[in-house]
C-alpha positions in Angstrom: 0.0 0.0 0.0 1.3 3.4 -0.8 2.5 5.4 2.2 2.6 9.2 2.3 4.2 10.9 5.2 3.6 14.7 5.6 4.1 17.2 8.3 0.8 19.1 8.5 -3.0 18.9 8.0 -5.0 21.4 6.0 -8.4 23.1 6.2 -10.3 23.8 3.0 -11.4 27.4 2.4 -13.7 28.5 -0.5 -12.9 32.0 -1.7 -15.8 34.0 -3.2 -15.3 35.1 -6.8 -17.2 37.6 -8.9 -20.3 36.5 -10.8 -21.7 33.0 -10.2 -18.4 31.2 -10.4 -16.5 30.0 -7.4 -12.8 29.1 -7.2 -11.8 25.6 -6.7 -11.3 24.6 -3.1 -7.7 25.1 -2.1 -6.0 23.9 1.1 -5.0 26.5 3.6 -1.5 25.9 4.9 -0.9 25.6 8.6 0.8 28.5 10.4 4.6 28.3 10.8 6.2 28.4 14.2 8.3 31.6 14.2 12.0 31.6 15.0 11.3 33.1 18.5 8.9 30.3 19.2 11.4 27.7 18.2 14.0 29.3 20.4 11.6 29.3 23.3 10.8 25.6 22.9 14.5 24.7 22.6 15.2 26.6 25.8 12.3 25.0 27.7 13.1 21.4 26.6 16.9 21.5 26.8 19.1 18.5 26.2 17.3 15.7 28.0 13.8 14.5 28.9 13.0 13.3 32.4 13.2 9.5 31.7 16.1 7.8 30.1 14.8 5.4 27.3 15.3 1.8 28.1 15.8 1.1 24.4 15.6 2.9 21.1 12.1 4.4 20.7 10.1 5.5 17.7 7.1 7.8 17.8 4.6 8.5 15.1 2.9 11.9 15.4 -0.4 11.9 13.5 -2.1 15.2 12.8 -4.9 14.5 10.4 -7.9 16.9 10.6 -11.3 16.2 9.1 -13.1 18.7 11.4 -11.8 21.8 13.1 -8.1 22.5 12.6 -6.2 23.7 15.7 -3.5 25.1 13.5 -1.3 26.8 16.1 -1.7 24.0 18.6 -0.8 21.4 15.9 2.4 23.1 14.6 3.7 23.9 18.1 3.0 20.3 19.1 5.0 19.1 16.0 7.8 21.5 16.7 8.0 20.6 20.4 8.2 16.9 19.5 10.8 17.5 16.8 13.0 19.3 19.4 12.3 16.6 22.1 13.4 14.0 19.6 16.8 15.7 19.4 17.5 14.8 23.0 17.7 11.1 21.9 14.7 10.0 23.9 13.0 8.8 20.7 12.9 9.2 17.0 9.9 11.0 15.6 8.0 10.7 12.3 5.1 13.0 11.3 2.1 12.0 9.2 -1.3 13.0 8.0 -1.9 10.2 5.6 -4.3 7.5 6.9 -1.9 4.9 5.5 0.5 5.6 8.3 -2.1 4.0 10.6 -3.9 1.6 8.3 -0.8 -0.1 7.0 -0.2 -2.4 9.9 3.4 -3.1 9.0 4.2 0.6 9.0 2.3 1.3 12.3 3.9 -1.5 14.2 7.4 -0.1 13.6 6.6 2.5 16.3 6.4 2.4 20.1 3.8 5.1 20.5 1.4 7.1 18.4 0.5 10.7 19.2 -2.9 11.9 18.0 -1.9 15.6 17.7 -5.3 17.4 17.8 -6.7 15.1 15.2 -10.4 15.7 14.5 -13.2 13.6 13.1 -11.1 10.9 11.8 -12.9 8.8 9.1 -12.8 5.4 10.7 -15.6 3.9 8.5 -13.8 5.0 5.3 -10.6 3.5 6.7 -11.7 0.2 8.3 -8.3 -0.9 9.4 -7.8 2.3 11.4 -9.5 1.4 14.7 -8.6 -2.3 14.8 -5.0 -1.5 14.2 -4.8 1.2 16.9 -6.5 -1.0 19.4 -4.2 -3.9 18.7 -1.3 -1.6 18.7 -1.9 -0.4 22.2 -3.1 -3.8 23.6 0.2 -5.3 22.3 2.2 -3.2 24.7 2.6 0.1 22.9 1.5 3.6 23.7 -1.1 6.2 22.7 -0.7 9.8 23.5 -3.8 11.9 22.8 -3.5 15.7 22.8 -6.4 18.1 23.0 -8.7 17.5 20.0 -7.6 13.9 19.8 -10.8 13.4 21.9 -12.9 14.8 19.0 -12.9 11.5 17.2 -14.4 8.0 17.0 -18.1 9.0 17.1 -18.8 5.8 15.1 -16.2 3.7 16.9 -17.1 3.4 20.6 -14.3 0.9 21.2 -11.7 3.5 20.2 -13.4 6.2 22.3 -13.4 3.7 25.3 -9.6 3.2 24.8 -9.0 7.0 24.8 -11.1 7.3 28.0 -13.2 10.2 26.9 -14.9 12.0 24.0 -15.5 15.6 23.2 -18.9 16.9 24.4 -18.4 20.7 24.1 -16.0 23.2 25.6 -17.7 25.4 28.2 -14.2 26.6 29.1 -13.3 28.5 26.0 -9.9 29.4 24.7 -10.5 33.1 25.5 -10.7 32.4 29.3 -8.3 31.7 32.1 -9.4 28.7 34.2 -8.4 27.1 37.5 -6.9 23.6 37.7 -6.3 21.2 40.6 -4.0 18.3 40.9 -5.9 15.1 41.6 -2.7 13.4 42.4 -0.1 16.1 43.4 2.8 13.7 44.0 2.3 11.7 40.8 5.4 11.6 38.5 3.4 13.0 35.5 2.4 16.0 37.7 6.0 16.7 38.9 6.2 19.8 36.7 3.4 21.5 38.6 5.3 21.4 41.9 2.4 20.0 43.9 0.2 23.1 43.4 -3.0 24.0 41.6 -2.7 26.7 39.0 -4.5 28.9 36.5 -3.9 28.9 32.7 -5.5 30.1 29.5 -6.7 27.2 27.3 -9.7 25.6 25.8 -10.8 22.7 28.0 -13.1 19.9 26.8 -16.1 18.4 28.6 -15.9 14.6 28.4 -18.8 12.3 27.4 -19.7 9.2 29.3 -19.7 6.2 29.2 -16.3 6.6 27.6 -15.2 8.9 30.4 -15.4 6.9 33.6 -13.1 7.9 36.5 -13.2 4.3 37.9 -11.2 3.2 34.8 -8.7 6.1 34.7 -5.9 7.6 36.8 -7.0 11.2 36.7 -4.1 13.6 37.1 -5.5 17.1 36.6 -9.1 18.4 36.6 -10.9 21.7 36.6 -11.1 23.4 40.0 -14.7 24.4 40.5 -14.0 26.1 43.7 -12.9 29.0 41.5 -16.0 31.0 40.8 -15.2 31.9 37.2 -14.4 28.3 36.3 -17.5 27.0 38.0 -19.7 29.5 36.2 -18.8 28.5 32.7 -21.9 28.1 30.6 -22.8 24.8 28.8 -21.8 22.3 31.5 -23.7 19.0 31.0 -22.2 16.7 33.6 -24.5 16.4 36.7 -21.5 15.0 38.7 -19.4 18.1 37.9 -16.4 15.8 37.2 -14.3 17.5 34.6 -11.0 15.8 34.2 -8.3 17.5 32.1 -5.5 14.9 32.0 -5.4 11.2 32.8 -3.5 7.9 32.1 -4.7 4.4 31.9 -3.4 0.9 31.2 -5.0 -0.7 28.2 -4.2 -4.3 27.5 -0.4 -4.5 27.8 -0.1 -0.8 26.7 -0.6 2.7 28.0 -2.8 5.7 27.2 -2.3 9.4 28.1 -4.8 12.1 27.4 -4.7 15.8 28.0 -7.2 18.5 27.1 -4.4 21.1 27.2 -2.9 22.5 24.0 -5.6 24.3 22.1 -2.9 26.7 21.0 0.7 27.6 21.6 0.2 28.8 25.2 0.3 25.2 26.5 3.6 24.5 24.8 5.2 27.7 26.0 4.0 27.1 29.6 6.9 25.1 31.1 4.8 23.0 33.5 2.2 22.1 30.9 4.8 21.4 28.2 6.7 19.0 30.6 3.4 17.4 31.7 2.8 16.5 28.0 6.3 15.3 27.4 6.2 13.1 30.6 2.8 11.8 29.4 4.4 10.7 26.1 7.3 9.0 27.9 4.8 7.2 30.1 3.1 5.8 27.0 6.5 4.7 25.7 7.0 2.8 28.9 10.1 4.7 29.9 8.6 6.9 32.6 7.3 4.5 35.2 4.1 5.7 37.0 1.2 4.3 38.9 -1.7 4.1 36.5 -4.2 2.2 38.6 -7.5 4.0 38.8 -7.8 6.1 41.9 -10.9 6.1 44.1 -13.6 8.6 43.2 
């Protein structure tokens, strides 16, 4: 099967032309991380990640968008992982072609897959996609799901169950600053937060059950509804007010990390959130050892 490896995903825009004619749809390129952004990421990441790899690692970063395109978040995620790969913690490949996941021989060359704000992936049109991903993780590999990676699998409940959640709106919009608490302050994946809750500007997803079920997940970070502004966000649907932001889980012999952070560049330029994401990836690779047993409600 032909494999195409790219470094970005595109959104289609239809320009309006004079008269009754319309121009052919053309892809809109993703933004470019400016030199100052690259320098900031290089300074924040440095020369080593927190966990030393136990063997050579390969990571596939997949950024296909069929729905909303989080352009800035996607390109900063790609650049951050390019820079992190230079530390020697892993090798990274970047793709938007479904063949990267549906070609099983290609997929199983990797130790972890990152769903980098992918949206509305067409699982029915690519029938090998979900079975391959599920087998990939169950076999002992990792799945790192960033932000809009939860905006997928509406016709594939088994995959949504593996992720541990599914997009159900974002009452906490990208224009606001929200309060966060650490469900497990001493957890290795929360080390960057220094044991303290915090506030940050980001777009935070509400998660749909039954896919989101705290009894199956090790929740690391959640929204702090003791903060008046965070609690007052409009559009909340969960009667239990349980709004997790980041979690990990074992799945078969493998590991899954999800975070709602990284709507845009702010997450990657926030040192604590950036390292939370990098530590999450190293957990999925199996190099950063952490307790992933579900915690009590």
